[in-house]
C-alpha positions as CSV (number, residue, x, y, z in Angstrom):
1,M,6.3,-114.3,43.4
2,K,2.6,-114.5,42.4
3,T,1.8,-112.5,45.6
4,I,4.2,-109.7,44.6
5,Y,2.7,-109.5,41.1
6,G,-0.8,-109.3,42.7
7,V,0.1,-106.5,45.0
8,V,1.7,-104.5,42.2
9,G,-1.3,-104.9,40.0
10,V,-3.7,-103.8,42.7
11,A,-1.5,-100.7,43.3
12,I,-1.6,-99.8,39.6
13,I,-5.3,-100.1,39.4
14,G,-5.7,-98.0,42.6
15,V,-3.6,-95.2,41.1
16,L,-5.6,-95.2,37.9
17,F,-8.9,-95.0,39.8
18,A,-7.5,-92.2,42.0
19,G,-6.6,-90.2,38.9
20,V,-10.1,-90.6,37.5
21,F,-11.7,-89.6,40.7
22,Y,-9.5,-86.5,41.0
23,N,-10.2,-85.5,37.4
24,Q,-13.9,-85.7,38.0
25,G,-13.6,-83.5,41.0
26,W,-14.8,-86.1,43.5
27,F,-12.0,-85.0,45.9
28,N,-12.8,-81.3,45.7
29,S,-13.0,-79.5,49.0
30,P,-14.2,-76.0,49.8
31,N,-10.6,-74.9,50.6
32,R,-9.2,-75.9,47.2
33,P,-9.4,-73.2,44.4
34,Q,-12.0,-74.1,41.9
35,T,-11.6,-73.9,38.1
36,V,-13.8,-71.3,36.4
37,T,-15.0,-72.2,33.0
38,A,-14.9,-69.3,30.6
39,Q,-18.2,-68.2,29.1
40,T,-18.6,-66.6,25.7
41,V,-20.7,-63.4,25.7
42,N,-22.6,-62.4,22.6
43,V,-21.8,-58.7,22.4
44,E,-24.6,-58.0,20.0
45,A,-27.1,-59.9,22.0
46,D,-26.0,-58.5,25.4
47,P,-23.8,-55.4,25.0
48,T,-24.4,-54.4,28.6
49,E,-23.0,-57.6,29.9
50,A,-20.0,-57.4,27.5
51,R,-19.3,-53.8,28.7
52,R,-19.6,-54.9,32.4
53,R,-17.1,-57.8,31.9
54,L,-14.7,-55.5,30.0
55,E,-14.8,-52.9,32.9
56,K,-14.1,-55.7,35.3
57,S,-11.1,-57.0,33.3
58,L,-9.6,-53.5,33.0
59,G,-10.2,-52.7,36.6
60,V,-12.5,-49.7,36.0
61,S,-15.7,-48.8,37.7
62,A,-19.1,-48.8,36.0
63,G,-19.3,-46.1,33.4
64,G,-15.5,-45.9,33.3
65,L,-15.2,-46.7,29.6
66,V,-15.5,-44.4,26.6
67,E,-15.7,-45.2,22.9
68,V,-12.8,-43.9,20.8
69,G,-12.8,-44.7,17.1
70,G,-15.1,-47.6,17.7
71,V,-13.0,-49.1,20.5
72,L,-13.9,-49.0,24.2
73,R,-11.0,-47.4,26.3
74,P,-10.7,-46.5,29.9
75,K,-11.4,-42.8,30.5
76,R,-8.0,-42.5,32.3
77,D,-6.3,-43.1,28.9
78,L,-7.6,-39.8,27.7
79,Q,-6.8,-37.7,30.7
80,F,-3.6,-36.0,31.8
81,D,-2.4,-34.1,34.8
82,Q,-3.3,-30.5,34.4
83,A,-1.0,-29.6,37.3
84,G,2.0,-31.0,35.4
85,V,1.4,-28.9,32.3
86,E,3.4,-25.7,32.0
87,K,1.3,-22.7,31.4
88,L,1.9,-21.4,27.9
89,P,2.1,-17.7,27.2
90,D,-0.8,-16.1,25.4
91,D,-0.4,-15.3,21.7
92,Q,0.4,-11.7,22.2
93,A,3.2,-12.3,24.6
94,A,4.7,-15.0,22.3
95,L,4.4,-12.6,19.4
96,E,6.1,-9.8,21.2
97,S,9.1,-12.0,22.2
98,F,9.7,-13.1,18.6
99,P,12.2,-11.1,16.5
100,N,10.5,-9.1,13.8
101,P,12.4,-9.4,10.4
102,G,10.0,-6.8,8.8
103,R,8.2,-7.1,5.5
104,A,9.6,-8.0,2.2
105,I,10.0,-5.1,-0.2
106,Q,7.2,-4.7,-2.8
107,L,8.6,-4.3,-6.3
108,V,7.3,-2.0,-9.1
109,G,6.4,-3.8,-12.3
110,N,8.6,-1.7,-14.6
111,E,11.6,-1.5,-12.3
112,N,14.0,-3.3,-14.6
113,P,13.7,-5.7,-17.6
114,Q,13.9,-8.8,-15.3
115,V,11.2,-7.6,-12.9
116,R,9.0,-6.6,-15.9
117,Q,9.3,-10.1,-17.3
118,V,8.2,-11.7,-14.1
119,F,5.2,-9.3,-13.8
120,E,4.1,-10.0,-17.4
121,E,4.6,-13.7,-17.1
122,A,2.7,-13.9,-13.8
123,Q,-0.4,-12.5,-15.6
124,S,-0.1,-14.9,-18.6
125,P,-1.4,-18.5,-18.6
126,D,1.0,-19.4,-21.4
127,T,4.2,-18.8,-19.3
128,P,6.6,-21.8,-19.4
129,L,6.7,-23.6,-16.1
130,P,10.5,-23.4,-15.8
131,N,10.1,-19.6,-15.7
132,R,7.8,-20.0,-12.7
133,M,9.5,-22.6,-10.5
134,T,12.7,-24.6,-10.2
135,R,11.2,-28.1,-10.5
136,F,10.7,-27.9,-14.3
137,Q,13.6,-28.2,-16.7
138,P,14.0,-25.4,-19.2
139,E,14.8,-25.7,-22.9
140,P,18.3,-27.2,-23.6
141,F,21.1,-24.8,-23.5
142,D,22.3,-23.7,-27.0
143,P,26.1,-22.8,-26.8
144,A,26.0,-21.4,-30.4
145,A,23.0,-19.1,-29.7
146,Y,24.6,-17.9,-26.4
147,A,27.8,-17.1,-28.2
148,R,25.9,-15.0,-30.8
149,D,23.8,-13.1,-28.2
150,P,24.8,-13.6,-24.6
151,E,22.5,-10.9,-23.4
152,A,19.4,-12.6,-24.7
153,Y,20.2,-15.5,-22.4
154,L,21.4,-13.5,-19.4
155,S,18.4,-11.1,-19.3
156,K,15.8,-13.9,-18.9
157,V,14.6,-15.0,-15.4
158,V,14.4,-18.8,-15.4
159,P,14.5,-20.4,-12.0
160,G,14.7,-23.9,-13.6
161,R,18.2,-23.2,-14.8
162,I,19.7,-24.0,-11.4
163,F,19.1,-27.7,-12.1
164,Q,20.2,-27.5,-15.8
165,T,23.8,-28.7,-15.4
166,A,26.1,-30.5,-17.9
167,Q,26.2,-34.3,-17.8
168,P,29.5,-35.4,-16.0
169,G,32.1,-36.8,-18.4
170,P,35.8,-36.8,-19.3
171,D,35.5,-33.3,-20.9
172,V,33.2,-31.8,-18.4
173,T,34.5,-30.1,-15.2
174,P,32.4,-29.4,-12.2
175,I,31.6,-25.8,-11.1
176,A,33.7,-24.7,-8.2
177,A,33.4,-22.1,-5.5
178,A,35.8,-19.1,-5.7
179,S,34.7,-17.5,-2.5
180,R,33.7,-18.7,1.0
181,L,30.7,-20.9,1.2
182,Y,29.4,-19.6,4.5
183,H,28.8,-16.0,5.3
184,R,27.2,-14.0,8.1
185,V,25.6,-10.6,7.5
186,I,23.2,-8.3,9.3
187,Q,19.9,-7.6,7.6
188,G,20.5,-4.7,5.2
189,E,24.1,-5.8,4.3
190,A,25.2,-7.5,1.1
191,V,27.7,-10.2,0.3
192,T,29.4,-11.1,-3.1
193,L,29.4,-14.8,-4.0
194,E,31.9,-16.2,-6.6
195,V,32.3,-19.4,-8.6
196,H,34.8,-20.7,-11.1
197,V,33.6,-21.7,-14.6
198,D,34.8,-21.4,-18.2
199,P,35.5,-17.8,-19.2
200,L,32.4,-15.8,-20.3
201,Q,30.1,-18.7,-19.6
202,P,26.7,-18.2,-17.8
203,V,26.0,-19.0,-14.2
204,S,22.5,-19.0,-12.7
205,W,21.9,-18.2,-9.0
206,H,18.7,-18.9,-7.0
207,T,17.4,-18.9,-3.5
208,Q,14.1,-20.0,-2.1
209,A,14.4,-17.5,0.8
210,A,13.9,-13.8,0.8
211,G,16.5,-11.2,-0.2
212,E,17.5,-10.2,-3.7
213,F,20.3,-10.2,-6.3
214,D,21.1,-7.2,-8.5
215,S,18.1,-8.1,-10.6
216,R,15.9,-7.3,-7.5
217,L,14.8,-10.9,-7.7
218,T,15.7,-14.2,-6.1
219,T,16.8,-15.6,-9.5
220,Y,19.7,-14.2,-11.4
221,T,21.9,-15.2,-14.3
222,T,25.4,-13.7,-14.8
223,A,28.4,-14.3,-17.1
224,A,31.9,-15.1,-16.0
225,D,34.7,-12.7,-16.7
226,E,37.8,-13.4,-18.9
227,N,39.3,-15.3,-15.9
228,G,36.3,-17.6,-15.5
229,V,35.0,-16.0,-12.3
230,A,31.2,-15.4,-12.1
231,R,29.9,-13.1,-9.4
232,A,26.5,-12.4,-7.8
233,R,25.8,-9.8,-5.1
234,Y,23.2,-11.0,-2.6
235,L,21.4,-8.4,-0.4
236,A,19.7,-9.4,2.8
237,T,16.7,-7.1,2.4
238,T,13.9,-6.4,4.9
239,G,12.0,-9.6,5.7
240,T,15.1,-11.7,5.6
241,M,16.3,-13.6,8.7
242,G,18.1,-16.9,9.5
243,L,19.9,-19.2,7.1
244,V,19.6,-18.5,3.4
245,N,20.7,-21.2,1.0
246,I,21.8,-20.0,-2.4
247,I,22.5,-22.4,-5.3
248,A,24.8,-21.6,-8.3
249,S,25.0,-23.7,-11.4
250,S,26.1,-23.5,-15.0
251,P,24.8,-25.4,-18.1
252,V,28.4,-26.0,-19.3
253,H,29.6,-27.5,-16.0
254,S,28.5,-30.4,-13.8
255,E,27.3,-30.2,-10.2
256,Q,26.3,-27.2,-8.2
257,V,27.7,-24.9,-5.6
258,E,25.6,-24.1,-2.5
259,F,26.3,-21.0,-0.4
260,V,24.8,-20.4,3.0
261,V,24.3,-16.8,4.3
262,N,23.3,-16.4,8.0
263,V,21.2,-13.2,8.3
264,T,20.8,-11.7,11.7
265,L,18.7,-8.7,12.7
266,P,20.1,-5.3,13.7
267,A,20.4,-4.7,17.5
268,N,17.6,-2.1,17.3
269,A,15.1,-4.5,15.5
270,G,11.7,-4.0,16.9
271,S,8.8,-6.3,17.7
272,P,5.7,-6.7,15.5
């Protein structure tokens, strides 16, 4: 039994020494892969060596790196195959192939009261912002003042009115469309848009596109008839093409109605 314990002990000691010898590399041979110890390169002290090592790691030849935004990148990352790029037409050819909607009509300052108001306010630094653009809320709607003098309200051009709607509630009904929402016309044609509101109440219409209402402008306020139908005639003037979004709203009703008019060019429309 003692002999067996002795043999086992010698074997264990032998295995331990073998592990130490192997770890120290005493059994290395030329045919066995050698472990390469990584070396830190100080980029500031030796930028050339740092670039050389980066080129080697990225598999690029000497001088194959370029600095982009403070970062070294292979030049191949900034190149593309010219043969695979479709040749684009020159500007003139592209311009000739594009439909020409024409130029918007230039208005005269005293054409009508609404146009005159816009001309005068455009020259005044004191013009209220709601009269210039839709993003600003106009003064609160006064039903009593409107009942006394509807024309004073209807004759003003205030783009901001399209977002001046009544707060939804039990006694407030939403504005509703009384005509089709989608229309298709040829440039030069007109379409009549209709909404349902309370009788004789005002409705404001506005589009950010070209074209005009009967006021010759892109903002217009009308009053509903005795049956509660308000109408606005939209004309697709020269310079109008594509989808035209028109919004209608009323200060005595909630929500809005949005119409879409698809304006196409006549068959004989020329090029620029």
